[in-house]
N, C-alpha and C positions, 0 to 999 in steps of 0.2 A: 196296562193298556194292551189290547190285542194288536199284533203287528201282522200286516199282510204284504206279501210281495206280489205285485202285478208284473210278472216277469216278461210278458209279451204285451204289456200296456193295457190300459183300460180307458174307456171314454170319460172325459172330464165330469160329466153328469153323474156317472156311477161312482167315481172317486169322491166327488163332493158328498154324495149320499152316505158313503162309508165313513168319511171323516166326521160328518155331522152326527153319526151314530157312535162316535168315540173309537173308531178303528183307525189305526195309523196305516197309511198306504205308501209304499215305496214303488216307484215305477221305473227304477233302474233295471237294466237288463244284465243279469248275471249269466255268463257263459255256462253251457251245460256241464263242462268238466269241473266247474267251481261250485256248483249248486249244493253238492253233498256237504260241503263245509259251511257255506254262507247261509244256507236255508235253516241252519240251526238257530238263527236269531229270529225266526218268524213262526207264527202260529198257523198261517195259512198261505197258500199260493194260488194265484190264478194264472192260467196259460191260455194260449190259442193253439195253433198247430205246430209252432216251432219248438217249444220246450217239451221235453219228454219227462214224465214222472213214472219211472219204472220201479220194480221191486227193490233194487239196490238202493235207490234214492230214498224210498219210503223207509227202508230198514235203517238207513243212515240218519234219519231225522225223526226220532221218536216223539219230538215235540210237536210234529205236524198234526193238526186237527182237521184241516179241511183243504180239499183241492177243488178249484173251480175252473171249468173249461168254458171260455167265451166262444160258443159255437155249438154245432150239433155233434159231430163225431168225437168219440173219446178214445180213438185208436192209439193216441200217444200217452195214455194213462193206463196203468194196471189196476183197473177199477175193482175187480173182485178182491184182489190182494189187499188193496187199500182199505176196503170195507171190512175185511177180516181183521185188519189191524186196528179197527175202530176209527179210521179216517173217513170223514164224510166226503162224498164226491158229488158235485153238481155240474150240470151243463145247461145250455140255453137253447133247446131244440127249436123253439118257435120263432125266435127273433130275426133270423137271417133268411128265412125261407123265400120271401118275396124277392130279396136281393139276388139270391142264387138263380131263381127262376128267370129274372130279367136278363141275367148274364147268359143263360142258355139261349135266349132269343137274340141277344146281341151276336152270338156266334152263328146262329141259324141265318139271320139276315145278312151277316157278313159273308157266309159261305155261298148262299144262293145268288149273290150279286158280285162275287169274286173280289170283295173289298180287301181281303188280306193280301192279295197280289197287286191289285191296282194301287193300293196305298204305298206299296214299295216302289212301283215303277213310275207312277205319275210324277213324283218329284224329280226323277232322273230323266225320263223320256217324254214327259207330258208336253214340253214346248217344242219338241222336234218330231215326235211320232204320235201326235194326238189322234189322228184318224186311224192309225194302226191299232192303237190301244182301244179306241172306241169300238172297232170291229172285234177285237179279242174278247171284250167284256160285254158283248151285245146279246149273249145267249143265256142270260139269267132266267130263273124261274120264280114263280110266286109260291108263297107258303099256303095261301088260301086254297082249300080243296084237297090238299095233300094230307097224308096220314102220318101222325107223329106217334111213335111207340115209346112209352115211358116205362123203363125197366126199374121198378122200385117205386111204389105208390104211397110213400109216406108223406110227411108234411111238404117237403120240397117238390116231390113228384106231383102232388095235387096242385101246388101253386103253378107249376109249369103247365099242367092241363088247363087251368083257368085261363092263362094267357093264350094257349093254343085255341081254345074254344072261341075266345074273343077275336082271334084273327081268321076265324072260319075254317080251322083245320079239323080233321077227324082225329080222334084220340083212341089208341089202344093201350091198355094198362096191364102190366103183370106185377104181381106181388105174391109172395108165398103165404101171406096172411092178409088177404083183402078184407077191408072193413067198410070203406065208403062206397055206397051204391050210386050216389049222385052228388054233384057239386053245385054250390051257389056261385054263379059268376056275376061279378059287378060289371055292368056294361057302360056305366057313366050316367051322369044326370040323375042319379038316384035310382036307376033302373037295374034290377037284378033278374037273373033267369036261373032256373034249376035245370041242370043238364045231366042225364044219366051217364054212368061210367061203364064202358065196355071192357070187361076183363077177358083176357085170352091166355093161352099157355105161352111160356117163354119162346118156344119154337115158332108158334103162330105169329107172335109179335115181331120176331126177327125176320121172318119171311115175308110179312105183309106190309111193313112200315117203309115209308119213304125216308123218314128221319128217325133216329133212335137217340134218346137221351137217357143217360145212366144216372140213377140215384140210389146207389146200393152201398152197404157198409163195406169196410175193408175186408178183403178176401185173400187167403194165402195163395190162391192161383187166379189168373185172369178170368173174369166173368165173360169177356168177349175175346175170343182167340180165333185161330185160323178156321176152325169148324164153324163158328158162328158167322164169321165174315163170308164164308162160302154160301151160307144159307140166305144172305141178304140179297135184296134186289140189286141188279146192276144199276149203278148211279145213285144208290142210297148214300146217306151221310150219317155220321156219328158225332154226338157231342158228349163230352165227359167233364162234368163239373162236380163229380162226387169224390173219388179217391184215386190217387196214383196206385198203379198195380192192378187195377180192375180191367185194363185193356192190354193185351199183348202188343207191345209197341213194334216188335219186329213184324208181326203179322199185319199190323195197321199200315206200316210203310209199304209192305208188299202190295196190299190191295189199293192203296193210293196210287202207287206207281203203275199198276196194271190197268187202272181205270175202273176197276170193280166198284170202288168207293169214289164219289164225286168230291167230297171234302170231309175234313174232321175239324171240330172245334174243341180245343183242349185248355182247361184251366188247371189241370193236375197232371203230374208226371211221375214216372217210376223213380227217378233219381233226383228228387228235389233236395237241395236247391241248385243242382247242376244237371239239368235235363240234357239229353243227347242232342248234339248239334244238327244231325241230319233231320231230325223232327222239327227243330226250331226254324230251320231254313227252308222247309218244304213249302212250295208255292200253293199247295192245296190245304194247308193247315192254318186255321185261325187260332191265335195264341193269346193267352193271358196268364200272368204269373200267380196263380192260386189266390184270386181276389174275389171269389164268389160272394163272400159275406162282407166284403170291404166297401160298403157304402156308408156315408155319414149317418143316414137314418138307421141302418142296421146296427152300426156300432153303438149308437146311443141306446137303442132298444136292448142290445146285449148287455151293455154296462148297467142299465137300470135293472134288468132282470137278475143279473148276477149279483149286484149289490143287494137287492131285496132278499135273495136266497141266503146270502152270507149273513146279513144283519139278523134275519129270523133265526138262523142256526145258532148264532152266539147269544141271542136273547134267551134261548132255551137253556143255555148252560149255566 
């Protein structure tokens, strides 16, 4: 029997599909430093973002036939090396796009109405300083009519654009390999509309956008640093639900403190799982702990897609 370790978990529907196909599934979590020994007992492993499958682990487990990533990015897997060694690598790029896009807008709506700060202060001061807080948070702005710059226009970036169009925003897109010239936006009630995509240079996007959302792969150096922040409009805002390390956090704190940036929404951080405290406690930062793909619906879609890929792979063997 084929044995699979779902080291970062798998949705019950996906697990059921795998077991119905005759694949044994263990959902215990084996610590990273014990994987090279205990993975010897498995034919395949599935991971999310926590577990890393690097060259040393691949070398230590010649029995390994398949690595599955429940999600989009494969930064935690040495993909090319695995494939050179004859190990199949699969991910699920389409399953979580809508969930991440909705989280982007959760951060945007939070930031423009100061919810990240009011949710901290209302429980403590709401019954004694209600009118003061009301005055403090009375200068929010609307998203409608503002310009959202989407840096990276892959599957997730396109889903973000669809929501933006639905809220009445203007959208600017940058991608080194642009492909889509228009998007079909579902407006509800069975009504759809086709909206053209406006592509600009990275510099134009940074300089013209009221809000910027990052949807880029892992980079060895930040995509947004001091130079890019200087090019932004005063009062602009940034949301990062893509990868830790793509934003220079020192530079981000500087522009938040100076007032150059009105707020930031962060789902990912440089030093996960121990992000820096000054960022976590900043009143202008909306925070989530890397949960972009973590909705019930997305996890079920990921589980089903991953299970289907794994089953089809082993059927061919």
